[in-house]
C-alpha positions in Angstrom: 221.9 4.7 152.7 218.3 5.7 152.7 219.0 7.7 155.9 221.7 9.6 154.1 219.3 10.6 151.3 216.6 11.4 153.8 218.8 13.7 155.9 220.2 15.4 152.7 216.6 16.1 151.5 215.5 17.4 154.9 218.6 19.7 155.1 218.0 21.0 151.6 214.3 21.6 152.5 215.2 23.4 155.7 217.8 25.5 153.9 215.2 26.4 151.2 212.6 27.5 153.7 215.1 29.6 155.6 216.3 31.2 152.4 212.8 32.0 151.3 211.9 33.6 154.7 215.1 35.6 154.8 214.6 36.9 151.2 210.9 37.8 151.9 211.6 39.8 155.0 214.7 41.6 153.7 214.0 45.2 152.5 214.0 45.9 148.8 217.1 47.1 147.0 220.7 46.4 148.0 220.0 44.5 151.2 217.7 42.1 149.4 220.4 41.4 146.7 222.9 40.7 149.4 220.3 38.4 151.2 219.5 36.6 148.0 223.3 36.0 147.3 223.7 34.7 150.9 220.7 32.5 150.6 221.8 31.1 147.2 225.3 30.4 148.8 223.6 28.6 151.7 221.6 26.4 149.3 224.7 25.5 147.3 226.5 24.5 150.6 223.5 22.5 151.7 223.5 20.7 148.3 227.3 20.1 148.1 228.2 19.3 151.8 226.9 15.7 151.8 228.6 15.0 148.5 231.9 16.1 149.9 231.5 14.0 153.1 230.2 11.0 151.2 231.9 7.7 152.3 232.3 5.9 149.0 233.6 2.6 150.6 230.4 2.3 152.5 228.4 3.1 149.3 230.3 0.4 147.4 229.7 -2.2 150.0 226.0 -1.2 150.2 225.7 -1.5 146.3 227.3 -5.0 146.4 225.1 -6.1 149.3 221.9 -4.9 147.5 223.2 -6.5 144.2 223.4 -9.8 145.9 220.0 -9.4 147.5 218.5 -8.5 144.1 220.1 -11.7 142.6 218.6 -13.8 145.4 215.2 -12.3 144.9 215.4 -12.7 141.2 216.2 -16.4 141.7 213.4 -16.8 144.1 211.0 -15.1 141.7 212.0 -17.3 138.9 211.5 -20.4 141.0 208.0 -19.2 142.1 207.1 -18.3 138.5 208.0 -21.8 137.3 206.1 -23.4 140.1 203.0 -21.4 139.4 203.3 -22.1 135.6 203.6 -25.8 136.4 200.6 -25.8 138.6 198.5 -23.9 136.0 199.5 -26.2 133.2 198.8 -29.3 135.3 195.3 -28.1 136.3 194.3 -26.8 132.9 195.6 -30.0 131.2 193.6 -32.0 133.6 190.5 -29.9 132.9 190.9 -30.3 129.1 191.3 -34.0 129.3 188.2 -34.2 131.6 186.2 -32.1 129.2 187.3 -34.3 126.3 186.3 -37.4 128.3 182.8 -35.9 128.9 182.5 -35.3 125.2 183.2 -38.9 124.5 180.8 -40.1 127.1 182.9 -40.7 130.2 181.1 -39.0 133.0 182.9 -40.4 136.1 186.5 -39.4 135.7 189.5 -38.1 137.8 192.5 -36.9 135.9 195.9 -35.9 137.3 198.6 -34.5 135.0 202.3 -34.3 136.0 204.7 -32.0 134.2 208.4 -32.0 133.5 210.7 -29.1 132.6 211.5 -29.1 128.9 214.7 -28.0 127.1 213.3 -24.5 126.9 212.6 -24.3 130.7 208.9 -24.5 130.4 206.8 -27.3 132.0 205.2 -29.8 129.6 202.8 -32.7 130.4 204.8 -35.8 131.0 202.6 -38.2 132.7 198.8 -38.6 133.1 197.0 -40.7 135.7 193.3 -41.4 135.0 190.7 -43.0 137.1 187.5 -43.5 135.2 184.4 -45.6 134.6 184.4 -46.2 130.9 184.4 -48.7 128.1 187.5 -50.0 126.2 186.5 -47.9 123.2 186.2 -44.8 125.3 189.5 -45.5 126.9 191.2 -46.0 123.6 189.7 -42.7 122.2 190.9 -40.8 125.3 194.3 -42.4 125.2 194.7 -41.5 121.6 193.6 -37.9 122.3 196.1 -37.4 125.1 198.9 -38.8 123.0 198.1 -36.6 120.0 197.2 -33.4 121.9 199.5 -33.4 124.8 202.4 -35.5 123.5 202.1 -37.9 126.5 202.8 -41.5 125.1 200.5 -44.4 126.1 203.3 -45.8 128.3 203.1 -42.7 130.5 199.3 -42.8 130.8 198.3 -44.7 133.8 194.7 -46.0 133.8 192.6 -47.2 136.7 189.2 -48.2 135.3 186.3 -48.5 137.8 183.4 -50.8 137.0 184.2 -50.8 133.4 186.2 -52.7 130.8 
């Protein structure tokens, strides 16, 4: 398909150059008018010839093939966008929880957030795994924060407390 357009453009360009040269070297007056008419006719033929010899069945199959390819690429793009969105949400949620933990005095913490696709197609935090060195009060404060800010219930928060209560 691209080859067809390429050859058409090249033919049209060549015809234009030939027409320009013929018109510029023809003498003024009636010979130039005849040359101009012939050059214009040659350009019209160069423009119309590919259209008259166009194979519409090949064009239709090419359009269908490219349509299927476009749908496949669109599907792949949607999957990749969702994957990237999920990774970003998981990483940022982990960072927010870690920052909040540091604000309440938990220095030694590792947070992992897992997401799940919601009804609207976007990923939302679903589960949180926390490994930390903290007191029971700090653990309770962070658990309540995660539940209120991220909507992750206490039953989906998995704690592993190191050297603490």
